[in-house]
KEDREN-996168 format. One line per field, with one value per residue (C-alpha): residue number from 1; residue in one letter; x, z, y negated. Coordinates in nm, 3 decimals. Example, Ala and Ser with C-alpha at 12.3 -4.5 7.8 and 13.67 -1.06 7.14 Angstrom:
// residues 2
resi	1,2;
resn	A,S;
xx	1.230,1.367;
zz	0.780,0.714;
yy	0.450,0.106;
//
This chain:
// residues 619
resi	1,2,3,4,5,6,7,8,9,10,11,12,13,14,15,16,17,18,19,20,21,22,23,24,25,26,27,28,29,30,31,32,33,34,35,36,37,38,39,40,41,42,43,44,45,46,47,48,49,50,51,52,53,54,55,56,57,58,59,60,61,62,63,64,65,66,67,68,69,70,71,72,73,74,75,76,77,78,79,80,81,82,83,84,85,86,87,88,89,90,91,92,93,94,95,96,97,98,99,100,101,102,103,104,105,106,107,108,109,110,111,112,113,114,115,116,117,118,119,120,121,122,123,124,125,126,127,128,129,130,131,132,133,134,135,136,137,138,139,140,141,142,143,144,145,146,147,148,149,150,151,152,153,154,155,156,157,158,159,160,161,162,163,164,165,166,167,168,169,170,171,172,173,174,175,176,177,178,179,180,181,182,183,184,185,186,187,188,189,190,191,192,193,194,195,196,197,198,199,200,201,202,203,204,205,206,207,208,209,210,211,212,213,214,215,216,217,218,219,220,221,222,223,224,225,226,227,228,229,230,231,232,233,234,235,236,237,238,239,240,241,242,243,244,245,246,247,248,249,250,251,252,253,254,255,256,257,258,259,260,261,262,263,264,265,266,267,268,269,270,271,272,273,274,275,276,277,278,279,280,281,282,283,284,285,286,287,288,289,290,291,292,293,294,295,296,297,298,299,300,301,302,303,304,305,306,307,308,309,310,311,312,313,314,315,316,317,318,319,320,321,322,323,324,325,326,327,328,329,330,331,332,333,334,335,336,337,338,339,340,341,342,343,344,345,346,347,348,349,350,351,352,353,354,355,356,357,358,359,360,361,362,363,364,365,366,367,368,369,370,371,372,373,374,375,376,377,378,379,380,381,382,383,384,385,386,387,388,389,390,391,392,393,394,395,396,397,398,399,400,401,402,403,404,405,406,407,408,409,410,411,412,413,414,415,416,417,418,419,420,421,422,423,424,425,426,427,428,429,430,431,432,433,434,435,436,437,438,439,440,441,442,443,444,445,446,447,448,449,450,451,452,453,454,455,456,457,458,459,460,461,462,463,464,465,466,467,468,469,470,471,472,473,474,475,476,477,478,479,480,481,482,483,484,485,486,487,488,489,490,491,492,493,494,495,496,497,498,499,500,501,502,503,504,505,506,507,508,509,510,511,512,513,514,515,516,517,518,519,520,521,522,523,524,525,526,527,528,529,530,531,532,533,534,535,536,537,538,539,540,541,542,543,544,545,546,547,548,549,550,551,552,553,554,555,556,557,558,559,560,561,562,563,564,565,566,567,568,569,570,571,572,573,574,575,576,577,578,579,580,581,582,583,584,585,586,587,588,589,590,591,592,593,594,595,596,597,598,599,600,601,602,603,604,605,606,607,608,609,610,611,612,613,614,615,616,617,618,619;
resn	X,X,X,X,X,X,X,X,X,X,X,X,X,X,X,X,X,X,X,X,X,X,X,X,X,X,X,X,X,X,X,X,X,X,X,X,X,X,X,X,X,X,X,X,X,X,X,X,X,X,X,X,X,X,X,X,X,X,X,X,X,X,X,X,X,X,X,X,X,X,X,X,X,X,X,X,X,X,X,X,X,X,X,X,X,X,X,X,X,X,X,X,X,X,X,X,X,X,X,X,X,X,X,X,X,X,X,X,X,X,X,X,X,X,X,X,X,X,X,X,X,X,X,X,X,X,X,X,X,X,X,X,X,X,X,X,X,X,X,X,X,X,X,X,X,X,X,X,X,X,X,X,X,X,X,X,X,X,X,X,X,X,X,X,X,X,X,X,X,X,X,X,X,X,X,X,X,X,X,X,X,X,X,X,X,X,X,X,X,X,X,X,X,X,X,X,X,X,X,X,X,X,X,X,X,X,X,X,X,X,X,X,X,X,X,X,X,X,X,X,X,X,X,X,X,X,X,X,X,X,X,X,X,X,X,X,X,X,X,X,X,X,X,X,X,X,X,X,X,X,X,X,X,X,X,X,X,X,X,X,X,X,X,X,X,X,X,X,X,X,X,X,X,X,X,X,X,X,X,X,X,X,X,X,X,X,X,X,X,X,X,X,X,X,X,X,X,X,X,X,X,X,X,X,X,X,X,X,X,X,X,X,X,X,X,X,X,X,X,X,X,X,X,X,X,X,X,X,X,X,X,X,X,X,X,X,X,X,X,X,X,X,X,X,X,X,X,X,X,X,X,X,X,X,X,X,X,X,X,X,X,X,X,X,X,X,X,X,X,X,X,X,X,X,X,X,X,X,X,X,X,X,X,X,X,X,X,X,X,X,X,X,X,X,X,X,X,X,X,X,X,X,X,X,X,X,X,X,X,X,X,X,X,X,X,X,X,X,X,X,X,X,X,X,X,X,X,X,X,X,X,X,X,X,X,X,X,X,X,X,X,X,X,X,X,X,X,X,X,X,X,X,X,X,X,X,X,X,X,X,X,X,X,X,X,X,X,X,X,X,X,X,X,X,X,X,X,X,X,X,X,X,X,X,X,X,X,X,X,X,X,X,X,X,X,X,X,X,X,X,X,X,X,X,X,X,X,X,X,X,X,X,X,X,X,X,X,X,X,X,X,X,X,X,X,X,X,X,X,X,X,X,X,X,X,X,X,X,X,X,X,X,X,X,X,X,X,X,X,X,X,X,X,X,X,X,X,X,X,X,X,X,X,X,X,X,X,X,X,X,X,X,X,X,X,X,X,X,X,X,X,X,X,X,X,X,X,X,X,X,X,X,X,X,X,X,X,X,X,X,X,X,X,X,X,X,X,X,X,X,X,X,X,X,X,X,X,X,X;
xx	0.585,0.329,0.313,0.064,-0.030,-0.293,-0.495,-0.834,-1.085,-1.434,-1.604,-1.453,-1.411,-1.093,-0.992,-0.751,-0.639,-0.445,-0.333,-0.103,0.164,0.287,0.627,0.816,1.187,1.286,1.052,0.995,0.693,0.703,0.419,0.464,0.193,0.172,-0.065,-0.166,-0.362,-0.542,-0.698,-0.961,-0.917,-0.899,-1.162,-0.980,-1.000,-0.626,-0.449,-0.187,-0.100,0.097,0.393,0.585,0.736,0.735,0.555,0.234,0.015,0.245,0.256,-0.121,-0.134,0.124,-0.021,-0.367,-0.232,-0.054,-0.371,-0.578,-0.321,-0.320,-0.697,-0.695,-0.432,-0.633,-0.939,-0.731,-0.624,-0.981,-1.063,-0.746,-0.610,-0.296,0.029,0.344,0.519,0.325,-0.036,-0.039,-0.393,-0.435,-0.688,-0.863,-0.725,-0.973,-0.758,-0.902,-0.561,-0.431,-0.561,-0.416,-0.195,-0.007,-0.075,0.217,0.137,0.215,0.251,-0.024,-0.190,-0.440,-0.560,-0.315,-0.400,-0.473,-0.694,-0.877,-0.943,-1.061,-1.265,-1.059,-0.986,-0.634,-0.415,-0.045,0.176,0.408,0.692,0.618,0.537,0.185,-0.079,-0.019,0.355,0.302,0.074,0.338,0.590,0.365,0.335,0.711,0.773,0.516,0.648,1.000,0.890,0.685,0.987,1.196,0.949,0.912,1.286,1.461,1.790,1.806,1.692,1.904,1.827,1.740,1.472,1.646,1.414,1.479,1.294,1.091,1.030,1.240,1.548,1.391,1.125,1.257,1.116,1.213,0.993,1.229,1.208,1.017,1.236,1.014,1.123,1.021,0.781,0.615,0.577,0.417,0.181,0.067,0.017,-0.186,-0.401,-0.495,-0.540,-0.851,-1.041,-0.869,-1.177,-1.370,-1.122,-1.149,-0.858,-0.821,-0.503,-0.483,-0.437,-0.228,0.004,0.064,0.121,0.375,0.553,0.566,0.720,0.967,1.077,0.918,1.132,0.891,0.607,0.569,0.669,0.342,0.143,0.346,0.308,-0.069,-0.100,0.101,-0.118,-0.435,-0.266,-0.194,-0.551,-0.692,-0.433,-0.554,-0.215,-0.209,0.157,0.082,-0.229,-0.033,0.195,-0.082,0.043,0.390,0.255,0.025,0.308,0.520,0.236,0.170,0.539,0.572,0.257,0.424,0.757,0.863,0.542,0.627,0.437,0.741,0.634,0.266,0.261,0.383,0.102,-0.150,0.026,0.006,-0.366,-0.421,-0.229,-0.433,-0.759,-0.650,-0.525,-0.856,-1.052,-0.832,-0.852,-1.229,-1.246,-1.049,-1.281,-1.024,-1.264,-1.075,-0.757,-0.948,-1.111,-0.773,-0.653,-0.953,-0.883,-0.528,-0.644,-0.899,-0.631,-0.399,-0.674,-0.797,-0.446,-0.350,-0.647,-0.810,-1.155,-1.090,-0.981,-1.148,-1.327,-1.515,-1.406,-1.041,-0.825,-0.515,-0.539,-0.272,-0.264,0.006,-0.083,0.157,-0.067,-0.388,-0.549,-0.581,-0.700,-0.459,-0.588,-0.497,-0.130,-0.050,0.072,0.202,-0.045,-0.113,0.107,-0.185,-0.552,-0.481,-0.309,-0.581,-0.833,-0.640,-0.659,-1.033,-1.090,-0.876,-1.107,-1.426,-1.281,-1.178,-1.517,-1.695,-1.495,-1.537,-1.913,-1.987,-1.796,-1.882,-2.251,-2.226,-2.146,-2.277,-1.936,-1.870,-1.764,-1.412,-1.549,-1.775,-1.983,-2.070,-1.714,-1.576,-1.226,-1.347,-1.647,-1.614,-1.612,-1.443,-1.646,-1.802,-1.549,-1.514,-1.427,-1.062,-0.915,-1.168,-0.966,-0.722,-1.002,-1.262,-1.100,-1.300,-1.355,-1.125,-1.413,-1.557,-1.567,-1.759,-1.892,-2.074,-2.093,-2.253,-2.491,-2.622,-2.681,-2.864,-3.077,-3.199,-3.033,-2.941,-2.573,-2.343,-2.221,-2.322,-1.999,-1.988,-1.762,-1.994,-2.298,-2.112,-2.017,-2.374,-2.510,-2.257,-2.355,-2.723,-2.643,-2.444,-2.709,-2.994,-2.801,-2.720,-3.081,-3.201,-2.960,-3.104,-3.452,-3.581,-3.925,-4.023,-3.897,-4.045,-4.277,-4.004,-3.748,-4.001,-4.085,-3.719,-3.661,-3.958,-3.825,-3.482,-3.644,-3.865,-3.581,-3.342,-3.624,-3.702,-3.335,-3.309,-3.622,-3.501,-3.152,-3.285,-3.511,-3.215,-2.973,-2.892,-3.002,-2.746,-2.631,-2.778,-2.570,-2.677,-2.577,-2.236,-2.176,-2.271,-2.067,-1.760,-1.558,-1.724,-1.470,-1.558,-1.928,-1.878,-1.699,-1.987,-2.233,-2.034,-2.012,-2.377,-2.477,-2.310,-2.470,-2.818,-2.775,-2.645,-2.937,-3.196,-3.045,-3.043,-3.422,-3.430,-3.217,-3.436,-3.771,-3.684,-3.750,-4.099,-4.201,-4.376,-4.621,-4.634,-4.768,-4.601,-4.259,-4.326,-4.405,-4.095,-3.854,-4.010,-3.994,-3.633,-3.535,-3.700,-3.505,-3.183,-3.281,-3.371,-3.041,-2.848,-3.015,-2.969,-2.594,-2.406,-2.226,-2.034,-1.832,-1.733,-1.389,-1.436,-1.715,-1.694,-1.691,-1.958,-2.204,-2.217,-2.342,-2.598,-2.723,-2.765,-2.987,-3.187,-3.241,-3.348,-3.644,-3.762,-3.709,-3.897,-4.188,-4.170,-4.180,-4.475,-4.667,-4.591,-4.705,-5.040,-4.993,-5.151,-4.907,-4.920,-4.776,-4.936,-4.680,-4.824,-4.524,-4.640,-4.456,-4.294,-4.184,-4.021,-3.834,-3.724,-3.588,-3.387,-3.247,-3.143,-2.933,-2.792,-2.691,-2.520,-2.326,-2.227,-2.043,-1.800,-1.784,-1.506,-1.265,-1.374,-1.356,-1.597,-1.855,-1.823,-1.897,-2.183,-2.332,-2.333,-2.506,-2.774,-2.839,-2.892,-3.135,-3.325,-3.340,-3.476,-3.745,-3.855,-3.895;
zz	-2.775,-2.676,-2.405,-2.324,-1.973,-1.838,-1.527,-1.378,-1.424,-1.272,-1.602,-1.774,-2.100,-2.299,-2.283,-2.486,-2.356,-2.588,-2.523,-2.682,-2.472,-2.624,-2.530,-2.639,-2.710,-2.795,-3.084,-3.221,-3.122,-3.083,-3.035,-2.844,-2.857,-2.558,-2.577,-2.314,-2.394,-2.087,-2.137,-1.906,-1.664,-1.826,-1.765,-1.467,-1.288,-1.229,-1.174,-1.420,-1.541,-1.841,-1.625,-1.401,-1.098,-0.722,-0.710,-0.897,-0.690,-0.725,-1.100,-1.109,-0.895,-1.100,-1.436,-1.321,-1.197,-1.529,-1.723,-1.501,-1.531,-1.908,-1.916,-1.706,-1.930,-2.240,-2.089,-2.011,-2.374,-2.492,-2.274,-2.324,-2.081,-2.001,-1.953,-1.959,-1.843,-2.108,-2.186,-2.426,-2.481,-2.703,-2.975,-3.221,-3.571,-3.857,-4.069,-4.043,-4.027,-3.745,-3.401,-3.206,-3.279,-3.068,-3.092,-2.969,-2.680,-2.745,-2.372,-2.358,-2.017,-1.876,-2.193,-2.467,-2.833,-2.946,-2.643,-2.689,-3.054,-2.982,-2.671,-2.447,-2.084,-2.036,-1.732,-1.678,-1.478,-1.203,-1.331,-1.130,-1.310,-1.446,-1.377,-1.704,-1.639,-1.295,-1.444,-1.710,-1.430,-1.251,-1.565,-1.613,-1.254,-1.269,-1.603,-1.467,-1.162,-1.379,-1.601,-1.293,-1.180,-1.524,-1.592,-1.253,-1.401,-1.672,-1.470,-1.266,-0.898,-0.928,-1.142,-1.396,-1.560,-1.848,-1.880,-2.198,-2.089,-2.120,-1.904,-1.707,-1.571,-1.303,-1.290,-0.932,-0.659,-0.407,-0.048,0.187,0.453,0.761,1.113,1.383,1.527,1.188,1.142,1.485,1.424,1.092,1.247,1.534,1.290,1.109,1.372,1.555,1.226,1.080,1.094,0.885,0.601,0.603,0.833,0.875,1.078,1.455,1.594,1.895,1.701,1.432,1.687,1.871,1.546,1.452,1.789,1.791,1.431,1.136,0.904,0.957,0.800,0.424,0.281,0.086,0.409,0.582,0.279,0.267,0.643,0.605,0.308,0.514,0.810,0.593,0.458,0.812,0.959,1.062,0.961,0.618,0.586,0.630,0.413,0.128,0.128,0.002,-0.361,-0.246,-0.019,-0.292,-0.543,-0.294,-0.198,-0.561,-0.616,-0.306,-0.386,-0.679,-0.508,-0.320,-0.308,-0.202,-0.060,0.147,0.425,0.521,0.721,0.421,0.216,0.467,0.462,0.082,0.087,0.348,0.142,-0.169,0.022,0.169,-0.167,-0.327,-0.067,-0.107,-0.487,-0.475,-0.245,-0.500,-0.782,-0.948,-0.993,-1.250,-1.046,-0.732,-0.903,-1.027,-0.666,-0.567,-0.849,-0.728,-0.370,-0.485,-0.678,-0.376,-0.139,-0.363,-0.463,-0.096,-0.019,0.240,0.107,0.206,0.565,0.789,0.492,0.573,0.235,0.272,0.306,0.447,0.810,1.060,1.322,1.555,1.893,1.837,1.562,1.757,1.473,1.257,0.905,0.616,0.306,-0.021,0.063,-0.073,0.265,0.572,0.860,1.064,1.370,1.607,1.626,1.570,1.238,1.132,1.213,1.006,0.709,0.753,0.786,0.479,0.276,0.388,0.366,0.006,-0.070,0.062,-0.165,-0.464,-0.424,-0.358,-0.653,-0.911,-0.820,-0.835,-1.207,-1.314,-1.399,-1.356,-1.009,-0.949,-0.711,-0.829,-0.581,-0.809,-0.903,-0.655,-0.661,-0.568,-0.354,-0.004,0.274,0.536,0.845,0.898,1.046,1.394,1.445,1.449,1.792,1.891,1.792,2.082,2.343,2.181,1.906,1.682,1.836,1.698,1.559,1.345,0.981,0.699,0.352,0.104,0.356,0.124,-0.040,0.302,0.389,0.063,0.133,0.443,0.681,1.029,1.110,1.368,1.161,1.370,1.411,1.257,0.981,0.914,0.897,0.657,0.439,0.435,0.338,0.054,-0.064,-0.071,-0.261,-0.515,-0.547,-0.591,-0.868,-1.033,-1.029,-1.168,-1.461,-1.539,-1.595,-1.951,-2.034,-2.273,-2.096,-2.162,-1.903,-1.783,-1.751,-1.584,-1.329,-1.255,-1.223,-0.990,-0.767,-0.739,-0.687,-0.403,-0.230,-0.224,-0.125,0.175,0.277,0.255,0.465,0.737,0.739,0.775,1.062,1.250,1.207,1.537,1.558,1.518,1.861,1.948,2.066,2.424,2.386,2.258,2.546,2.802,2.641,2.816,2.510,2.321,2.038,1.982,1.995,1.729,1.511,1.560,1.452,1.138,1.041,1.111,0.898,0.598,0.664,0.701,0.387,0.176,0.280,0.205,-0.132,-0.209,-0.174,-0.402,-0.662,-0.653,-0.688,-0.886,-1.235,-1.138,-0.938,-1.230,-1.272,-0.936,-0.636,-0.400,-0.549,-0.547,-0.177,-0.114,-0.274,-0.103,0.233,0.173,0.067,0.377,0.588,0.435,0.535,0.886,0.955,0.798,1.033,1.329,1.280,1.393,1.066,1.209,1.403,1.081,0.956,0.667,0.516,0.293,-0.065,-0.171,0.034,-0.238,-0.487,-0.236,-0.161,-0.534,-0.567,-0.267,-0.404,-0.740,-0.568,-0.419,-0.732,-0.942,-0.700,-0.703,-1.083,-1.080,-0.832,-1.018,-1.347,-1.192,-1.193,-0.899,-0.668,-0.700,-0.358,-0.017,0.107,0.280,0.211,0.112,-0.153,0.132,0.293,-0.032,-0.065,0.298,0.242,-0.062,0.125,0.414,0.175,0.011,0.352,0.438,0.112,0.165,0.483,0.297,-0.042,0.053,0.124,-0.145,-0.517,-0.579,-0.328,-0.458,-0.814,-0.696,-0.495,-0.805,-0.994,-0.726,-0.712,-1.088,-1.069,-0.788,-0.973,-1.282,-1.079,-0.926,-1.261;
yy	0.135,0.394,0.649,0.923,1.021,1.257,1.208,1.286,1.006,1.013,0.946,1.248,1.058,0.987,0.627,0.420,0.086,-0.142,-0.492,-0.744,-0.909,-1.230,-1.360,-1.671,-1.685,-2.045,-2.137,-1.788,-1.584,-1.212,-0.967,-0.642,-0.383,-0.153,0.140,0.388,0.699,0.826,1.164,1.297,1.580,1.922,2.186,2.333,1.998,1.977,1.647,1.529,1.877,1.754,1.651,1.886,1.713,1.733,1.398,1.479,1.252,0.956,1.006,1.001,0.690,0.504,0.598,0.499,0.166,0.107,0.178,-0.051,-0.328,-0.283,-0.298,-0.612,-0.766,-0.685,-0.852,-1.158,-1.192,-1.143,-1.446,-1.648,-1.900,-2.104,-1.921,-2.134,-2.447,-2.628,-2.557,-2.261,-2.142,-1.838,-1.925,-1.699,-1.739,-1.759,-1.529,-1.176,-1.010,-1.226,-1.136,-1.427,-1.725,-1.976,-2.347,-2.552,-2.784,-3.151,-3.221,-3.484,-3.497,-3.430,-3.250,-3.160,-3.222,-2.860,-2.792,-3.120,-3.038,-2.684,-2.762,-2.530,-2.600,-2.725,-2.662,-2.715,-2.484,-2.601,-2.385,-2.073,-1.747,-1.753,-1.488,-1.304,-1.302,-1.151,-0.886,-0.814,-0.774,-0.527,-0.316,-0.316,-0.211,0.066,0.191,0.204,0.401,0.639,0.699,0.778,1.040,1.198,1.201,1.209,1.326,1.065,0.766,0.535,0.495,0.129,-0.029,-0.243,-0.491,-0.727,-1.052,-1.108,-1.466,-1.774,-1.792,-2.073,-1.834,-1.601,-1.250,-1.172,-1.308,-1.468,-1.342,-1.566,-1.717,-1.737,-1.810,-1.559,-1.818,-1.868,-1.494,-1.458,-1.749,-1.606,-1.265,-1.417,-1.615,-1.297,-1.026,-1.161,-1.139,-0.833,-0.611,-0.865,-0.813,-0.434,-0.363,0.013,0.056,0.091,-0.261,-0.165,0.063,-0.197,-0.475,-0.261,-0.183,-0.550,-0.632,-0.344,-0.300,-0.479,-0.270,0.019,-0.180,-0.180,-0.521,-0.537,-0.513,-0.782,-1.008,-0.968,-1.026,-1.347,-1.438,-1.410,-1.574,-1.877,-1.868,-1.877,-2.111,-2.458,-2.593,-2.757,-2.670,-2.299,-2.313,-2.466,-2.162,-1.931,-1.927,-1.825,-1.554,-1.425,-1.408,-1.218,-0.984,-0.892,-0.835,-0.616,-0.417,-0.238,-0.175,0.133,0.337,0.691,0.985,1.084,0.846,0.892,0.570,0.373,0.525,0.389,0.053,0.040,0.122,-0.146,-0.400,-0.322,-0.366,-0.699,-0.822,-0.728,-0.922,-1.229,-1.219,-1.186,-1.486,-1.684,-1.577,-1.349,-1.059,-0.850,-0.857,-0.766,-0.469,-0.354,-0.349,-0.140,0.107,0.146,0.204,0.463,0.647,0.657,0.769,1.051,1.152,1.173,1.397,1.173,1.267,1.630,1.566,1.826,1.973,2.294,2.431,2.347,2.656,2.491,2.386,2.308,2.585,2.459,2.315,2.028,1.896,1.955,2.151,1.843,1.910,1.873,1.697,1.869,1.920,1.575,1.449,1.627,1.666,1.353,1.328,1.264,1.172,0.802,0.861,1.101,0.830,0.579,0.813,0.864,0.490,0.425,0.647,0.474,0.122,0.182,0.338,0.029,-0.201,0.027,0.070,-0.295,-0.435,-0.170,-0.202,-0.581,-0.585,-0.244,-0.099,0.276,0.382,0.511,0.776,1.057,1.257,1.547,1.642,1.898,1.747,1.399,1.492,1.348,1.607,1.390,1.297,0.956,0.715,0.577,0.214,0.115,0.176,0.443,0.749,0.716,0.709,0.935,1.141,1.366,1.712,1.980,2.183,1.903,2.007,1.845,1.909,1.685,1.403,1.150,1.397,1.494,1.130,1.069,1.377,1.191,1.437,1.319,1.272,1.116,0.822,0.521,0.327,-0.020,0.109,0.404,0.175,-0.054,0.244,0.376,0.035,0.013,0.361,0.265,-0.056,0.145,0.416,0.168,-0.007,0.326,0.446,0.115,0.147,0.491,0.348,0.318,0.176,0.455,0.765,1.104,1.251,1.485,1.206,0.977,1.246,1.302,0.927,0.885,1.162,0.994,0.655,0.780,0.964,0.668,0.435,0.656,0.666,0.286,0.240,0.475,0.327,-0.028,0.078,0.228,-0.062,-0.237,-0.601,-0.876,-1.002,-1.340,-1.635,-1.558,-1.192,-1.296,-1.534,-1.270,-0.994,-0.858,-0.958,-1.246,-1.219,-0.853,-0.940,-1.208,-0.955,-0.712,-0.980,-1.053,-0.686,-0.612,-0.911,-0.748,-0.407,-0.560,-0.770,-0.481,-0.262,-0.530,-0.613,-0.239,-0.257,-0.559,-0.382,-0.075,-0.252,-0.566,-0.430,-0.313,-0.621,-0.791,-0.504,-0.329,-0.526,-0.278,-0.345,-0.720,-0.704,-0.496,-0.740,-1.042,-0.865,-0.760,-1.114,-1.258,-1.007,-1.139,-1.491,-1.376,-1.200,-1.487,-1.731,-1.496,-1.494,-1.802,-1.864,-2.158,-1.900,-1.724,-1.831,-1.592,-1.387,-1.085,-1.222,-0.972,-1.178,-1.443,-1.185,-1.056,-1.407,-1.478,-1.169,-1.290,-1.640,-1.499,-1.327,-1.656,-1.866,-1.612,-1.637,-2.018,-2.017,-1.780,-1.995,-2.318,-2.169,-2.084,-1.708,-1.531,-1.358,-0.980,-0.926,-0.920,-1.171,-1.475,-1.697,-2.042,-2.248,-2.441,-2.115,-2.007,-2.336,-2.322,-1.971,-2.082,-2.380,-2.155,-1.947,-2.260,-2.387,-2.059,-2.053,-2.415,-2.320,-2.094,-2.263,-2.511,-2.225,-1.981,-2.048,-1.762,-1.882,-2.237,-2.125,-1.906,-2.192,-2.411,-2.129,-2.089,-2.461,-2.465,-2.172,-2.343,-2.675,-2.499,-2.324,-2.654,-2.831;
//
């Protein structure tokens, strides 16, 4: 079956995503081809203008989510893996007309016969739905909801799904039966570290809602909180429930999204951000990026990037709403300053995730600054909990917030969340500028590149000079709230590291020929080591998974210099780091990664990669 949908994509290019879903019914194999045609925004910049409905933004969000899920699914089948009760690896067939074929598992453990013969990894399932089945379920749910919105008169009220899998595999994720004490313990395990996971909601308001009426909280948010509570719990019994919580969270994430309840929209965004962080921690990068794409779509579709925009024509004028700015008429005005702050923080939290992970692998960003519809005019955020005490003044209006920052203009964005967002923007911009470099550019292009390079380099330098230092152990002990001070230290560590690695990204390509760039990357890498050692990592129950990628970039600077020194090449930099200093720096990063590797599949894999790079440099 095929279906065409229209929506605004940052890239402005037509995309076609096709993937093959393979299902098994007894011994027969059936291939279903699902195709989505996603056409770029028309010249007028309108959103989803091919469908007329009162829920335009939700249509855009759902269609975008379907396309991202399809893309993810297609990638999974390009890199096949296990997917049933028995090991069923998809293997490339040698016949040119056959894309994929099934090889029947003979049940031999630990490696079945076909996998042993082909050299594939072999893994058996425990009977629960596999990852590709859960992704297939997400697509089916999203398609059903999209059909309801496009044909409200012809659709039933409930989403009726048929199972393409064997009868032994249940499609519905069973509800989790948790005692009130278990729920409270999971909630308490999570909340002290909520800000480290990108928590954007008001803590007090959410806690009061949990105590008074959990029914007002989106199930997806509760599921993801329980998921992280089990991840952080010292109890093995609770920790072992992570797969069940993850399955439930994924199931809940695609259920019941509606713009009719603004608070539920915020809850859904929060759930997507938390799910992304958890999936990244587990090394499931594609799935995590899909979650970010969904969150970006909801945030932009809800108009959070236009909150308090100076160019927005529609403002609330009633005293009861305290002159709070309306987005783009996607949601009703916020009920108070706290809810407005949650919307602002949702925007910047999603931006941080998007910029970090698109820059990490060089993929196109989901947010474009130069498109008027997606340009961010919202003010820099305050930290969660600050809006009730010190709300934004009524006369605050913004325009081109990020462009002004990149132009090196002064602003008022100095909260921890604002600093984190700025560091992520610089990391993304440095990576983007580096990708624009070509060795044989024309004089005109080279001049333009040099201008961009110099501007972003100046912004990075100023930003790094203005970052607050990481609180020392003594500062934390003497603080009025040591737990808050520890959280501040953890968040500042990420901002410092992002900014330093932005310098590395910007200068790395030119370090072999330019002594100035070589000195810059060595200095930036040493700064990463310094802030890592300044933070008491033993107090960190969790660290942002992007840190593994940043630490890899840091180690690469040192190992390159070690290799250069060992080969007899003279150092082009003015750095006075001795060979022993370089090795000590690498080992400091290895030690830091080793703290988090046991609880993070991603960090564990990255640590192995760094050790291999270091061993090669020392040969």
